[in-house]
DSSP file (Angstrom, degrees, kcal/mol; ACC not computed):
  #  RESIDUE AA STRUCTURE BP1 BP2  ACC     N-H-->O    O-->H-N    N-H-->O    O-->H-N    TCO  KAPPA ALPHA  PHI   PSI    X-CA   Y-CA   Z-CA
    1    1 A M              0   0    0      0, 0.0     2,-0.2     0, 0.0     0, 0.0   0.000 360.0 360.0 360.0 141.5  -35.6   30.7  -28.8
    2    2 A T        -     0   0    0      1,-0.1     2,-0.2     0, 0.0     0, 0.0  -0.591 360.0-102.8 -93.1 156.4  -39.3   30.6  -27.9
    3    3 A E        -     0   0    0     -2,-0.2    -1,-0.1     1,-0.1     5,-0.0  -0.526  41.3 -99.9 -74.9 141.2  -41.0   27.7  -26.1
    4    4 A D     >  -     0   0    0     -2,-0.2     4,-2.5     1,-0.1     5,-0.2  -0.381  30.7-125.8 -58.4 138.7  -43.1   25.2  -28.1
    5    5 A P  H  > S+     0   0    0      0, 0.0     4,-1.9     0, 0.0   120,-0.1   0.868 109.3  51.0 -59.2 -37.1  -46.7   26.2  -27.7
    6    6 A R  H  > S+     0   0    0      1,-0.2     4,-2.5     2,-0.2     5,-0.2   0.932 111.2  47.6 -67.0 -43.4  -47.7   22.6  -26.6
    7    7 A R  H  > S+     0   0    0      1,-0.2     4,-2.5     2,-0.2    -1,-0.2   0.872 109.4  54.7 -64.7 -35.2  -44.9   22.6  -24.0
    8    8 A A  H  X S+     0   0    0     -4,-2.5     4,-2.1     2,-0.2    -1,-0.2   0.895 108.6  48.0 -65.6 -37.8  -46.1   26.1  -22.8
    9    9 A V  H  X S+     0   0    0     -4,-1.9     4,-2.5     2,-0.2    -2,-0.2   0.931 110.9  50.9 -67.0 -44.7  -49.6   24.8  -22.3
   10   10 A A  H  X S+     0   0    0     -4,-2.5     4,-2.1     1,-0.2    -2,-0.2   0.919 111.9  47.5 -59.2 -41.6  -48.2   21.8  -20.3
   11   11 A N  H  X S+     0   0    0     -4,-2.5     4,-2.5     2,-0.2    -1,-0.2   0.886 110.8  52.0 -65.3 -37.9  -46.2   24.2  -18.1
   12   12 A R  H  X S+     0   0    0     -4,-2.1     4,-2.4     2,-0.2    -1,-0.2   0.889 108.8  50.6 -65.4 -37.7  -49.2   26.4  -17.7
   13   13 A L  H  X S+     0   0    0     -4,-2.5     4,-2.6     2,-0.2    -2,-0.2   0.913 109.7  50.0 -64.7 -43.1  -51.2   23.3  -16.6
   14   14 A I  H  X S+     0   0    0     -4,-2.1     4,-2.0     1,-0.2    -2,-0.2   0.891 111.8  47.9 -65.1 -40.2  -48.5   22.4  -14.1
   15   15 A S  H  X S+     0   0    0     -4,-2.5     4,-2.4     2,-0.2    -1,-0.2   0.905 111.7  50.8 -61.5 -40.8  -48.5   25.9  -12.7
   16   16 A W  H  X S+     0   0    0     -4,-2.4     4,-1.3     2,-0.2    -2,-0.2   0.928 108.6  51.5 -64.0 -44.3  -52.3   25.9  -12.5
   17   17 A M  H  < S+     0   0    0     -4,-2.6     3,-0.3     1,-0.2    -1,-0.2   0.917 110.7  48.2 -60.8 -43.0  -52.2   22.6  -10.6
   18   18 A E  H >< S+     0   0    0     -4,-2.0     3,-1.2     1,-0.2    -1,-0.2   0.912 111.8  48.1 -64.4 -41.0  -49.8   23.9   -8.1
   19   19 A S  H 3< S+     0   0    0     -4,-2.4     3,-0.3     1,-0.2    -1,-0.2   0.659 112.2  52.2 -72.2 -17.2  -51.8   27.1   -7.5
   20   20 A S  T >< S+     0   0    0     -4,-1.3     3,-2.6    -3,-0.3    -1,-0.2   0.282  73.4 113.3 -98.2   9.3  -55.0   24.8   -7.2
   21   21 A A  G X  S+     0   0    0     -3,-1.2     3,-1.6     1,-0.3     4,-0.2   0.841  70.5  60.0 -55.3 -32.4  -53.4   22.6   -4.5
   22   22 A G  G 3  S+     0   0    0     -3,-0.3    -1,-0.3     1,-0.3     3,-0.2   0.699 109.4  42.7 -70.7 -13.2  -55.8   23.8   -1.9
   23   23 A D  G <> S+     0   0    0     -3,-2.6     4,-1.9     1,-0.1     3,-0.3   0.073  77.8 117.6-110.5  21.5  -58.7   22.5   -3.9
   24   24 A V  H <>  +     0   0    0     -3,-1.6     4,-3.1     1,-0.2     5,-0.2   0.828  69.9  59.7 -65.3 -32.5  -57.1   19.2   -4.9
   25   25 A A  H  > S+     0   0    0     -4,-0.2     4,-1.8     2,-0.2    -1,-0.2   0.934 108.7  44.8 -58.1 -46.7  -59.7   17.1   -3.1
   26   26 A S  H  4 S+     0   0    0     -3,-0.3     4,-0.5     2,-0.2    -2,-0.2   0.904 114.5  48.2 -61.3 -43.4  -62.4   18.7   -5.3
   27   27 A I  H >< S+     0   0    0     -4,-1.9     3,-1.4     1,-0.2     4,-0.3   0.923 111.2  51.0 -61.0 -46.9  -60.3   18.2   -8.5
   28   28 A N  H >< S+     0   0    0     -4,-3.1     3,-1.4     1,-0.3    -1,-0.2   0.828 100.7  62.5 -63.1 -32.0  -59.6   14.6   -7.5
   29   29 A A  T 3< S+     0   0    0     -4,-1.8    -1,-0.3     1,-0.3    -2,-0.2   0.635  92.6  66.5 -69.6 -12.9  -63.3   13.9   -7.0
   30   30 A R  T <  S+     0   0    0     -3,-1.4    -1,-0.3    -4,-0.5    -2,-0.2   0.631  76.2 102.3 -81.2 -13.5  -63.8   14.7  -10.7
   31   31 A R  S <  S-     0   0    0     -3,-1.4     2,-0.2    -4,-0.3    54,-0.0  -0.559  82.5-116.2 -71.0 131.4  -61.8   11.6  -11.8
   32   32 A P        -     0   0    0      0, 0.0    -1,-0.1     0, 0.0    -2,-0.1  -0.489  32.5-133.9 -70.5 133.6  -64.2    8.9  -12.8
   33   33 A R  S    S+     0   0    0     -2,-0.2     2,-0.2     2,-0.1    -2,-0.0  -0.998  88.1  30.0-139.0 129.8  -64.1    5.8  -10.6
   34   34 A P  S    S-     0   0    0      0, 0.0    -1,-0.1     0, 0.0     0, 0.0   0.642 106.8-110.9 -66.6 162.5  -64.0    3.1  -11.6
   35   35 A R        -     0   0    0     -2,-0.2    -2,-0.1     1,-0.1    -4,-0.0  -0.484  33.9-127.6 -65.0 121.8  -62.2    4.1  -14.7
   36   36 A P    >>  -     0   0    0      0, 0.0     4,-2.1     0, 0.0     3,-0.9  -0.328  17.2-114.2 -71.6 153.3  -64.5    3.6  -17.6
   37   37 A P  H 3> S+     0   0    0      0, 0.0     4,-2.6     0, 0.0     5,-0.2   0.842 115.5  56.7 -55.3 -37.1  -63.4    1.5  -20.6
   38   38 A E  H 3> S+     0   0    0      2,-0.2     4,-1.9     1,-0.2     5,-0.1   0.846 107.7  48.6 -63.5 -33.8  -63.4    4.4  -22.9
   39   39 A L  H <> S+     0   0    0     -3,-0.9     4,-2.5     2,-0.2    -1,-0.2   0.898 110.7  50.2 -74.5 -41.5  -60.9    6.3  -20.6
   40   40 A K  H  X S+     0   0    0     -4,-2.1     4,-2.4     1,-0.2    -2,-0.2   0.926 110.6  49.8 -62.7 -43.0  -58.6    3.3  -20.4
   41   41 A A  H  X S+     0   0    0     -4,-2.6     4,-2.5     2,-0.2    -1,-0.2   0.904 110.9  50.1 -58.9 -43.4  -58.7    3.0  -24.2
   42   42 A A  H  X S+     0   0    0     -4,-1.9     4,-2.0     1,-0.2    -2,-0.2   0.921 111.5  47.8 -62.3 -43.1  -57.8    6.7  -24.4
   43   43 A Q  H  X S+     0   0    0     -4,-2.5     4,-2.4     2,-0.2    -2,-0.2   0.872 109.8  52.8 -64.6 -38.9  -54.9    6.3  -22.0
   44   44 A D  H  X S+     0   0    0     -4,-2.4     4,-1.1     2,-0.2    -1,-0.2   0.922 108.8  50.2 -64.3 -42.9  -53.7    3.4  -23.9
   45   45 A A  H  < S+     0   0    0     -4,-2.5     4,-0.4     1,-0.2    -2,-0.2   0.875 109.5  51.5 -56.3 -39.1  -53.7    5.4  -27.1
   46   46 A L  H >< S+     0   0    0     -4,-2.0     3,-1.7     1,-0.2    -2,-0.2   0.930 105.8  54.1 -63.1 -46.5  -51.8    8.2  -25.3
   47   47 A L  H 3< S+     0   0    0     -4,-2.4    -1,-0.2     1,-0.3    -2,-0.2   0.733 107.6  51.6 -65.1 -20.6  -49.1    5.7  -24.1
   48   48 A K  T 3< S+     0   0    0     -4,-1.1     2,-0.7    -3,-0.2    -1,-0.3   0.566  94.4  85.9 -90.1  -9.1  -48.6    4.5  -27.8
   49   49 A T  S <  S-     0   0    0     -3,-1.7     2,-0.3    -4,-0.4    49,-0.1  -0.803  75.7-140.6 -97.7 120.7  -48.1    8.2  -29.0
   50   50 A R        -     0   0    0     -2,-0.7    -2,-0.1    48,-0.0    -3,-0.0  -0.573  11.4-160.8 -85.3 138.8  -44.6    9.4  -28.6
   51   51 A A        -     0   0    0     -2,-0.3    47,-0.1     1,-0.1     2,-0.0  -0.770  43.8 -81.2-103.6 155.6  -43.7   12.9  -27.5
   52   52 A P     >  -     0   0    0      0, 0.0     4,-2.7     0, 0.0     3,-0.4  -0.373  42.7-127.6 -53.9 131.4  -40.3   14.4  -28.2
   53   53 A A  H  > S+     0   0    0      1,-0.2     4,-2.4     2,-0.2     5,-0.2   0.826 105.1  51.7 -57.7 -38.4  -38.0   13.0  -25.5
   54   54 A A  H  > S+     0   0    0      2,-0.2     4,-2.0     1,-0.2    -1,-0.2   0.879 112.2  46.4 -67.0 -37.1  -36.7   16.4  -24.4
   55   55 A Q  H  > S+     0   0    0     -3,-0.4     4,-2.7     2,-0.2     5,-0.3   0.951 113.0  49.6 -67.1 -48.6  -40.2   17.8  -24.0
   56   56 A K  H  X S+     0   0    0     -4,-2.7     4,-2.5     1,-0.2    -2,-0.2   0.913 112.5  46.8 -54.9 -45.0  -41.4   14.7  -22.1
   57   57 A Q  H  X S+     0   0    0     -4,-2.4     4,-2.6    -5,-0.2    -1,-0.2   0.898 111.8  51.3 -67.6 -38.8  -38.4   14.8  -19.7
   58   58 A A  H  X S+     0   0    0     -4,-2.0     4,-2.5     1,-0.2    -2,-0.2   0.923 112.7  45.2 -65.9 -41.8  -38.9   18.5  -19.1
   59   59 A V  H  X S+     0   0    0     -4,-2.7     4,-2.3     2,-0.2    -2,-0.2   0.895 112.0  52.7 -66.1 -39.7  -42.6   18.0  -18.3
   60   60 A N  H  X S+     0   0    0     -4,-2.5     4,-2.5    -5,-0.3    -2,-0.2   0.944 111.9  45.8 -62.3 -46.2  -41.8   15.0  -16.1
   61   61 A K  H  X S+     0   0    0     -4,-2.6     4,-2.8     2,-0.2    -2,-0.2   0.931 112.7  48.4 -57.4 -48.8  -39.2   17.1  -14.1
   62   62 A A  H  X S+     0   0    0     -4,-2.5     4,-1.9     1,-0.2    -1,-0.2   0.852 113.2  49.7 -63.3 -34.7  -41.5   20.1  -13.7
   63   63 A T  H  X S+     0   0    0     -4,-2.3     4,-2.6     2,-0.2    -1,-0.2   0.907 111.4  47.5 -70.2 -41.9  -44.3   17.8  -12.6
   64   64 A R  H  X S+     0   0    0     -4,-2.5     4,-2.2     1,-0.2    -2,-0.2   0.923 112.7  49.6 -64.2 -42.3  -42.1   16.0  -10.0
   65   65 A D  H  X S+     0   0    0     -4,-2.8     4,-1.9     1,-0.2    -1,-0.2   0.905 110.9  49.8 -59.6 -42.0  -40.9   19.4   -8.8
   66   66 A M  H  X S+     0   0    0     -4,-1.9     4,-2.6     1,-0.2     6,-0.2   0.933 109.7  50.6 -64.3 -46.1  -44.5   20.6   -8.5
   67   67 A W  H  X S+     0   0    0     -4,-2.6     4,-0.8     1,-0.2     6,-0.4   0.908 110.7  50.3 -59.7 -40.3  -45.6   17.5   -6.5
   68   68 A A  H  < S+     0   0    0     -4,-2.2    -1,-0.2     1,-0.2    -2,-0.2   0.871 119.4  36.5 -64.1 -39.1  -42.6   18.0   -4.1
   69   69 A R  H  < S+     0   0    0     -4,-1.9    -2,-0.2    -5,-0.1    -1,-0.2   0.786 108.5  63.7 -83.3 -31.0  -43.5   21.7   -3.5
   70   70 A S  H  < S-     0   0    0     -4,-2.6    -2,-0.1    -5,-0.2    -1,-0.1   0.708  84.4-135.7 -77.2 -29.6  -47.3   21.5   -3.5
   71   71 A G     X  +     0   0    0     -4,-0.8     4,-2.4    -5,-0.2     5,-0.2   0.534  63.9 130.7  75.7  10.8  -48.3   19.4   -0.6
   72   72 A I  H  >  +     0   0    0     -5,-0.3     4,-2.0    -6,-0.2     5,-0.2   0.890  65.2  57.3 -59.0 -42.5  -50.8   17.7   -2.8
   73   73 A R  H  > S+     0   0    0     -6,-0.4     4,-0.8     1,-0.2     3,-0.3   0.961 111.9  43.3 -55.6 -51.1  -49.6   14.1   -1.8
   74   74 A E  H >4 S+     0   0    0      1,-0.2     3,-0.9     2,-0.2    -1,-0.2   0.908 110.4  55.4 -60.8 -43.8  -50.4   15.1    1.9
   75   75 A A  H 3< S+     0   0    0     -4,-2.4    -1,-0.2     1,-0.3    -2,-0.2   0.800 101.9  56.8 -63.8 -28.9  -53.7   16.7    1.1
   76   76 A L  H 3< S-     0   0    0     -4,-2.0    -1,-0.3    -3,-0.3    -2,-0.2   0.728  97.5-145.3 -79.5 -19.2  -55.0   13.6   -0.7
   77   77 A G    <<  +     0   0    0     -3,-0.9     2,-0.4    -4,-0.8    -3,-0.1   0.150  65.8  56.5  86.7 -22.1  -54.4   11.6    2.5
   78   78 A S  S  > S-     0   0    0     -5,-0.2     4,-2.1     1,-0.1     5,-0.2  -0.995  74.2-128.0-146.2 152.7  -53.4    8.3    1.0
   79   79 A D  H  > S+     0   0    0     -2,-0.4     4,-2.7     1,-0.2     5,-0.2   0.870 110.7  55.2 -65.8 -34.0  -50.7    7.0   -1.4
   80   80 A S  H  > S+     0   0    0      2,-0.2     4,-2.2     1,-0.2     5,-0.2   0.917 108.8  46.8 -69.4 -39.0  -53.4    5.2   -3.5
   81   81 A E  H  > S+     0   0    0      2,-0.2     4,-2.3     1,-0.2    -1,-0.2   0.900 114.7  47.1 -64.4 -38.4  -55.3    8.5   -4.0
   82   82 A F  H  X S+     0   0    0     -4,-2.1     4,-3.7     2,-0.2     5,-0.4   0.930 111.0  51.7 -68.2 -43.5  -52.1   10.4   -4.8
   83   83 A M  H  X S+     0   0    0     -4,-2.7     4,-2.1     1,-0.2     5,-0.2   0.921 113.9  43.1 -61.0 -43.7  -51.0    7.6   -7.2
   84   84 A G  H  X S+     0   0    0     -4,-2.2     4,-1.9    -5,-0.2    -1,-0.2   0.913 118.4  45.3 -71.7 -38.3  -54.3    7.7   -9.1
   85   85 A F  H  X S+     0   0    0     -4,-2.3     4,-2.4    -5,-0.2    -2,-0.2   0.938 113.9  47.4 -68.4 -47.0  -54.5   11.5   -9.1
   86   86 A S  H  X S+     0   0    0     -4,-3.7     4,-2.8     1,-0.2     5,-0.2   0.850 111.4  52.0 -65.6 -35.5  -50.9   12.0  -10.1
   87   87 A S  H  X S+     0   0    0     -4,-2.1     4,-2.3    -5,-0.4    -1,-0.2   0.935 110.8  46.9 -62.3 -45.5  -51.2    9.4  -12.9
   88   88 A A  H  X S+     0   0    0     -4,-1.9     4,-1.8    -5,-0.2    -2,-0.2   0.897 115.7  46.8 -65.1 -38.4  -54.3   11.1  -14.3
   89   89 A F  H  X S+     0   0    0     -4,-2.4     4,-2.6     2,-0.2     5,-0.2   0.946 110.6  49.9 -69.0 -46.9  -52.6   14.5  -14.1
   90   90 A N  H  X S+     0   0    0     -4,-2.8     4,-2.4     1,-0.2     5,-0.2   0.887 110.3  51.9 -58.9 -40.3  -49.3   13.3  -15.7
   91   91 A M  H  X S+     0   0    0     -4,-2.3     4,-2.9     2,-0.2    -1,-0.2   0.936 108.9  51.4 -61.2 -43.7  -51.4   11.7  -18.6
   92   92 A A  H  X S+     0   0    0     -4,-1.8     4,-1.8     1,-0.2    -2,-0.2   0.943 109.8  47.9 -57.9 -47.9  -53.1   15.1  -19.0
   93   93 A A  H  X S+     0   0    0     -4,-2.6     4,-1.0     1,-0.2    -1,-0.2   0.886 114.9  46.0 -64.4 -37.3  -49.8   16.9  -19.2
   94   94 A H  H  X S+     0   0    0     -4,-2.4     4,-1.2    -5,-0.2    -1,-0.2   0.851 106.6  58.2 -74.1 -31.5  -48.4   14.4  -21.7
   95   95 A A  H  < S+     0   0    0     -4,-2.9     3,-0.4     1,-0.2     4,-0.3   0.894 101.3  57.9 -65.2 -34.7  -51.6   14.5  -23.8
   96   96 A V  H >< S+     0   0    0     -4,-1.8     3,-1.0     1,-0.2     4,-0.3   0.906 102.3  53.9 -57.1 -42.2  -51.1   18.2  -24.2
   97   97 A L  H 3< S+     0   0    0     -4,-1.0    -1,-0.2     1,-0.2    -2,-0.2   0.840 122.9  27.8 -63.3 -32.3  -47.6   17.5  -25.8
   98   98 A V  T >X S+     0   0    0     -4,-1.2     3,-2.5    -3,-0.4     4,-0.5   0.131  80.0 122.4-118.5  23.2  -49.1   15.2  -28.4
   99   99 A R  G X4 S+     0   0    0     -3,-1.0     3,-1.4    -4,-0.3    -1,-0.2   0.849  72.4  59.6 -57.4 -36.5  -52.6   16.7  -28.7
  100  100 A H  G 34 S+     0   0    0     -4,-0.3    -1,-0.3     1,-0.3    -2,-0.1   0.648 108.2  46.6 -69.2 -13.5  -52.1   17.2  -32.5
  101  101 A R  G <4 S+     0   0    0     -3,-2.5     2,-0.3     2,-0.1    -1,-0.3   0.386 101.1  80.5-108.3   1.0  -51.5   13.5  -32.9
  102  102 A L  S << S-     0   0    0     -3,-1.4   -56,-0.0    -4,-0.5    -7,-0.0  -0.774  87.9-104.7-104.5 150.4  -54.5   12.3  -30.8
  103  103 A E    >>  -     0   0    0     -2,-0.3     4,-2.4     1,-0.1     3,-0.8  -0.498  35.7-118.4 -64.3 141.3  -58.1   12.1  -31.8
  104  104 A P  H 3> S+     0   0    0      0, 0.0     4,-2.8     0, 0.0     5,-0.1   0.871 114.8  52.3 -49.0 -41.0  -60.0   15.0  -30.2
  105  105 A E  H 3> S+     0   0    0      2,-0.2     4,-1.9     1,-0.2     5,-0.1   0.840 107.3  52.1 -70.8 -30.9  -62.2   12.6  -28.3
  106  106 A T  H <> S+     0   0    0     -3,-0.8     4,-1.7     2,-0.2    -1,-0.2   0.951 111.8  46.5 -67.2 -51.5  -59.1   10.8  -26.9
  107  107 A F  H  X S+     0   0    0     -4,-2.4     4,-2.1     1,-0.2     5,-0.2   0.950 111.2  52.3 -54.6 -50.6  -57.6   14.1  -25.7
  108  108 A D  H  X S+     0   0    0     -4,-2.8     4,-1.2     1,-0.2    -1,-0.2   0.868 107.4  51.7 -55.2 -41.6  -61.0   15.2  -24.2
  109  109 A L  H  < S+     0   0    0     -4,-1.9    -1,-0.2     1,-0.2    -2,-0.2   0.907 112.3  45.6 -63.2 -41.5  -61.4   12.0  -22.2
  110  110 A I  H  < S+     0   0    0     -4,-1.7    -2,-0.2    -3,-0.2    -1,-0.2   0.894 120.9  36.7 -73.5 -37.7  -57.9   12.3  -20.6
  111  111 A V  H >X S+     0   0    0     -4,-2.1     4,-2.2    -5,-0.2     3,-0.9   0.542  86.1 103.4 -91.0  -9.5  -58.1   15.9  -19.7
  112  112 A Q  H 3X S+     0   0    0     -4,-1.2     4,-2.9     1,-0.3     5,-0.2   0.780  76.0  53.2 -54.2 -40.2  -61.8   16.1  -18.7
  113  113 A P  H 3> S+     0   0    0      0, 0.0     4,-1.1     0, 0.0    -1,-0.3   0.893 114.8  43.2 -63.7 -36.0  -61.3   16.2  -14.9
  114  114 A F  H <4>S+     0   0    0     -3,-0.9     5,-2.5     2,-0.2     4,-0.4   0.818 113.3  49.9 -77.7 -31.8  -59.0   19.1  -15.2
  115  115 A R  H ><5S+     0   0    0     -4,-2.2     3,-1.4     3,-0.2    -1,-0.2   0.926 110.2  51.4 -68.9 -44.4  -61.0   20.9  -17.7
  116  116 A D  H 3<5S+     0   0    0     -4,-2.9    -2,-0.2     1,-0.3    -1,-0.2   0.829 106.2  56.7 -60.4 -28.1  -64.1   20.4  -15.5
  117  117 A A  T 3<5S-     0   0    0     -4,-1.1    -1,-0.3    -5,-0.2    -2,-0.2   0.584 131.7 -90.7 -80.4  -9.9  -62.1   21.9  -12.6
  118  118 A G  T < 5S+     0   0    0     -3,-1.4     2,-0.4    -4,-0.4    -3,-0.2   0.425  78.0 137.7 123.2   0.5  -61.4   25.0  -14.6
  119  119 A F      < -     0   0    0     -5,-2.5     2,-1.0     1,-0.1    -1,-0.3  -0.639  45.2-142.5 -81.1 132.5  -58.2   24.6  -16.6
  120  120 A D    >   -     0   0    0     -2,-0.4     3,-1.0     1,-0.2    -5,-0.1  -0.791  18.7-178.3 -97.4  97.5  -58.6   26.0  -20.2
  121  121 A F  T 3  S+     0   0    0     -2,-1.0    -1,-0.2     1,-0.2  -108,-0.0   0.642  80.8  55.6 -67.4 -16.5  -56.7   23.6  -22.5
  122  122 A D  T 3  S+     0   0    0     -3,-0.1    -1,-0.2     2,-0.1     2,-0.2   0.509  80.4 104.3-100.4  -4.2  -57.6   25.8  -25.5
  123  123 A Q  S <  S-     0   0    0     -3,-1.0     2,-0.1     1,-0.1     0, 0.0  -0.512  81.3-107.1 -72.3 141.7  -56.2   29.1  -24.2
  124  124 A E              0   0    0     -2,-0.2    -1,-0.1     1,-0.1    -2,-0.1  -0.494 360.0 360.0 -67.2 141.5  -52.9   30.2  -25.8
  125  125 A A              0   0    0   -120,-0.1    -1,-0.1    -2,-0.1    -2,-0.0   0.467 360.0 360.0 -69.0 360.0  -50.1   29.9  -23.3
């Protein structure tokens, strides 16, 4: 059985983040602060869009495992920075799973910091 293409992109994103751990401060600096209203609205829309439970659980587990191995928490230096960064990253990974059900502008707002840091969300997995 082949992996769902959206799940494959989410897994590629997780692998990319782990391999980019040394540059996490630069990636984190790309997050808009304070969070603009249009990003909050995009994130709210994402939270209302359901992903298949098995895919969501698999991405959650892969992401938790990546955080544990990567040293990113320590590299960001504070719990609040890690919480903000991990939340933005988790939302990006979940947005990939439901991209086909999100408005393109919504998806783009959620993934923008990671796209700006070099991840290609449009590349085939």
